N, C-alpha and C positions, 0 to 999 in steps of 0.2 A: 627447506624444509629443515633441514641441520642448523641455522639459524635460530629458526621459533623454536623448537627442541633445547639448545644452547642455553636461550633465554628462559626457558621455564625451568629446566632443568633443578636448579638451586633455590630457587622461590618457593615460600610458603602460601600456597594459594587457598584460596576460599572461592567456590561456586555458589552463585547467590541466587537464587530460583531454580527450581528442578522442575521444570516445564522442558520442552523439548528441546531447545538450546543449550540447558543445564546438564540434562543426560547424554546430548551430542559432547559437552566438553569432557564429563565424566570418562565418555568410554576411551575419547582420544585420548588422554592423559593416562588413561590405566593401559591402553594397548601400547604405548611408549615409556610407562614408567610403572613398571607392575606393584611396585614396593614404595610408593613416595607417599608421604603421609598428605593430606588432603582433608576440606570441612568442605560440607555440604549445608547451606542455609536454607531453610524456606519456611515461609509463614504457617502453613499446614502441619498439625497437629501428626508429631509422627509419622511425618507423609514417608521415610525410607518403609514402612512396613508395607508398602504398596509394590516396589518393587525387587523381586525374586531378585537380580543380579549383584543387588545389594548386599545381599546378605552373608557370603563367605568372606567380604573384603575386612582385613580385618586392621588395614591400616587405615579406617574413615574414623571423621568427628562429625557429629549431627549437632545443629544449632535449628532450632525452632520453634514453635509458637509465638506471640507478640513481642518478645525480645531479640528474633532473629536477626535483627538490624541493628544489635549493639557490639561496640569493640571491633568495627570493621578493620582500625585503623592496625590494627597488630599483624595484618598480612601485606605481603607484597603487592599480592594480584590480586583483586576482586574480579572476577569474573560474573559480571550482571547480566541475569535474564531482561531481555529488552522490556517485559512488560513489568519491570519493578519500579516505582516511582519512587522518589526522595524530596516530594511534596513536603515542605515542613521540616525538615531533618536539616544539619546543619554538618553541610559533609565538608567543610574545609579542612579534617584530618586525615583525607582519606581519597579525596578527589582525583588526586593525580593517580592513584592506585587503581581503578576501574578502568578495566579493560572488557573486550569482546571478541567474539571470534573474526567480526569482519575488520576491528582494528590491525588485530594482527596478523591476517592477512592481507592487507593493506600495506602491513610496516615492515614485513619482511619478504614477501613472495614480487620479485620481480618480473611482474606480468600484466599483460595489457588486460586492463578493466574499466567498464563500461558499469557506472552506480546510477539508479534511476529512484529519485523519489519522487514525492509530491502528496496530496492531502486524497488525490484522487486518480486513479487510471496507470499507477502503476506496476502490477501485476500483468496486465492487458499491455502495456508499452514495454515492459522486460519479457516477457514470452514472444512477443511480435518482434522483438530485434533479435534474439536468442534464435528463431526458427529462419528469420533472414540470413544470418549468419550460418546456419546450417544449409541454405538452399545453394550458399555458395560456397559450400566446403570447406568451411573454415569451422577450427578444432576450437570447440566451444563449451560451457556450462552455464548452466540457470541457477543460482544458490541464493539464498538470503533468505530475505521478509514472505519470499514466496510461497515458503514452509521446505526450504531443504535446507539445513544447516551446514555451514559453510566445514566446519570438521569432520560431516559425515565423509565428504570427497574430498579433503584439502593434499591428501598424499594420494589422490589421480591426477594432480593437476600437473600440465607438462609444459615446457618453456615457451612454446609457439601456439597458447593457447589463448583467446578473450574469454574473461570471465563476466556473464551479465550478471550485476547484483541488486536485485530489489531492495531497497534501503528505506527502513521506516524509518520516523523521527527518534523513535524508542533506540533505534541501532546509533542512532546520528548524534545524540545527545551530547554524549564526553569523548567524540569521535578528535583525535588529533593530527591526521591523515589524509588523503582524499583520492578518488578514484581519479586516472589519466584521463579519462572522458565521463563528465557531471550532467546530468539531468535534472533539473526540476520543473516538471509537470505542474504545477497550479500551487498555491497555500491558500484554505480556506479556514474557520473555524472549526477544531477538531480536536479529541484528546483534551479537552477542557480540564479533565478531570486529572491529569496527569502532570501538569506542568503547573506553575506558579501565576504564569499571567500567558495570555496568545503570543504576549513578543518573546516569551522563554519559548515556546513552540515555533515562530517563524525560525530563532536562532538556530534551534536544532535541526531542521531541516536546511537552512542554508551551509551548515558545517561540512557539506558536502561538496564545496568547492572554494570553501576557504582557503586552504592548505595545497590548493593545486600551483604550478610553477608554468610560468612561459611556453611551455613545450606541450600543456595538457589544453585541454578543452573544455568548455562549459555553454552548454544549450538551455535556454529558458524560457520561458512564456511570457512574453511583452507586453499580453492583452490583460493579464493577470495583476491587479493593479498592487495586491498587498505584496506580492513578488517583486514586481517591478520598480518599487518605493523602496524596497529593502536592498538591490542591487545595487540601485544607483547611489546610495550613503558607501558603499564596498570598495576598498582598493582590489581591483581583481587582476591577478597576474596573468591568468588563461586566455586562450583569445577565442571570444566570441560568437556562439551561434544565437539569434535570434527567431522565434516563432511568434510569428504576425499574423493568425488567422484574419485576424480585422483587416489587415494592412493600414495600420496608423504611424507606423515607422517610414511607410512611402521609399520601400525599395531599398533599404541602405543595404552596405556589403555584409553580406554572411547574414542573410535573413531570408526565412521559409515565410514567405506571404502567399494571402489568397485572395485570388481576384476573378470577379466574374467566372467565379469555377473550377479555375484551373488554380495549381499549387506552382507557384514560380522559386527557382532560390538565384539571387543574382540577378533575375531579369530574364531568366531563361526557364522556360515548360518544363517542368517534371514530374506533374501527376495531376490526371481528370477527375475531377469531384465527382463525376457522374457515373466514374465506371461501377461496372455492380462489383459489391463489395456485399460482406459478411457481417460488420464493424459499423454498426447504425449510428446516426447522428453525429451534431458539429462537435461535441465533446471526442469521438474518434477517431474524426477525419482530423481534430489538433492532436491526437496522440500521432498517429500517422506521420505528422508534420516533421516530429521529432527523430522518427526511425528512416525519414528520409534525408533530413542533416544527418545520422550517423553514415546511410548512405553515399554521404559526401565528402564527410572525414575520412573513412574508411576505402573512398574510394573503389565502391562494391559495384556491380553491373544492375544500374537501374531496371532495366527490365526484367531481371529475374525478381530483383526486390519488387517492382511492383506487382508482380504474378504472384509472390508469396505475400502480399499486403490483402490481396483480392480474395486470395480461397482461405483467409483466416481466418477461423471458428472462435466467436466468444466464448472466453473461458465461464466455468459454471458459477454460478449466483450473480452473473452480468450482463445482465439483457437477456438472461436467457429462457428460450422457448421452451414453456413445459409443454407444451402440445393443446388441440383443438376437442374440446369436447363439449355436447349439446352446441355446438354452434359458437361456443364462446373462446376466444383463445388465452391462454396463460402466458404470463411474463413474469420469471422469478428474478429480480435485481435486488436481494436480499444486501449486497456488497452497499448498497444505497445507504449511508448512514449520517449523512448530511446534508440539507434542504437542496443544495446547490446540484448533489448528483441526481434527487428525483425531479427537478426541473429538466435538466437536460434529459433522462430518460422517458419523461412525457412529453417533449418536443420530437426526439426522435422516432417514437411509433407512430406519434399523429393522430390515432382514433383510440385513446385510450378513454374506455368508457366508466370504468370502475377503478379507484385506485385507495390502494391499503397504504396506509401509515402509521407509525407512531412505534415508540421505544421508549429505551432508556432516556431521559431528561439530565443533560450534562451542560445544561444553562445556556445552550447555542443559539441563539438570535432568529428568532421563526417572521421576524415582520416581512420581509421580502417573501418568502415561500408563501403567508396566508393573502398576500396581495395576487401570488401568481393565481393560487387556488380559484381564488376569490372571481378572478377575469379570465380564468381557463374555462374551455370546452368539456372538461371531465364531468360526467352527471352525477356520478355516484363517491361521495367521498366515505371509505370504512376508517374509524377511529381506533386503533389499538390505544391501551394504555402503555407509557401514563402522557408521553408528549401528545400523542392524538389526540386523547380525550380534550387538553388544553386549547387545541390548534382548533378543535371543533367549536367551541366556543364565541369564535372570531370568524366562524366562516359563516359569509350570507347566503350559501347554496339552499335549497329545499331538500335533498338527498343527501344527507349527514346521517351515520349510520355507526352509532355507538356500540363497540363489541370491547368483550373481556378478554379474547384469546385468538389465536391464529385459528382455528379451529371453526367459533361463530364466525372472523370475517369471510372465511372461502365460503361458508354456507349464502350467508346474506349475496355475498358476490355475483354466486351461481343463481339466486332469484331473481337480483335487481339488474345485472348488466345485458344491455342489450344484444341479440344475438347478432351475428357478425362482427363484433365489435372487440376490444382488447381488454381484459382484467390485470390490473399489473401491480404486483406485491414491490414497493418500493418506497421503504421507512420511513426514509431521512432523519431516522435516529437509529443510535446504537443497538443491539440485542443484548446487550447484558444485562443481567437482573430477568430476565425472562427467559432468554437462551443462553446456553455456553460459548455462540458467536456467531458471527450471521450465517454461518456454513450450516451450523445445526438447524437455525431460524427457515433459511432456503429448503434446507432437505423435507423438513416437516412440511414446509408449506407445497413443494412439488406431491411429496407423498397424499396429503388432503386433496389436492387438485388430483391427481391421479384416479384415487377411490370414486 
């Protein structure tokens, strides 16, 4: 903490973006530097009027509106909020000044860190690792993209703690340090509106392991071709563990693989896939295999880890069972913002009769998804704007329903879903443009269903 504060004290600081993390950064700086001059920049016009805690602060400057990204090179440190994109902007004059809470933590705190990223499964895997560590009586915290800004808890970190850090591509985009243990669960097409290209998105994700040393560990999904191809081009210094659900690597050293419903590590049986557990589907079993690799690296008690895994309940909006109403069971999978996630969820539940899809169009390719839907046993496909309407034009099933909003979608689902079967909200698209985020979409679905 002392090193971090010394680093910040004489710097001219700009807080770029005043969302959850921007507010956290402001409060942290004010806690330790009450009279330091700082600047806050946000695209929203006169955003500062919304926050009463800013009213009496005389040491603040504000930049707002369309010009909020101008003259960034004037500052020593730009504390960038993850959601701000620099697509189409020349950042050469200030790229080295871009910092984040995550980078400053990794730079100044000599503590065990486990970083988890991936297009899908981050929150579930991070939360599961955290619960496993807690069950083994380890001092630990769960921070980062999970919705808990690092600076909110940074002064509570102790030397013998393990920090479990969920990391988004946005947090990793400009980072120059890596955690002790880095995990990449998968990479699919996502966030194409935030990056200049899909390749830039892949690079951002993979920053998580690029600055590791030979004392560190890197765990990755050997069945994800996009990730595997990128990793094969990298000069990786850390010790590698591979997760190989499909057993394509044929039992190589430090490989967690699955064969005949048994998970193995270095040819030793470590987990029975037929154990009763709350995390359904192959995609969740894949997440579990990463946790089993962590168990081996940290030399934890395997029996305790397995018990924690099997008792772990799905997080909200992730294949979340809403309830059974009039004989129909409803599931909320609003987190499914890409086709691969929806495919995994349909396969996991097995008896989906009605599927609600659609959301913001970000240019993602839906060819394989449309093929999956046409070949699936899902009887009713309820299509929301705007991607759902486009997908509907290419479906060759009889029961395709075009709706304008989620209320209409739930109303249709109630009428057409067969009793004893499932209605699943799994949009395969982002919520933006229609909802604030996937949480708001999922909460509205649950409210409509319950009514």
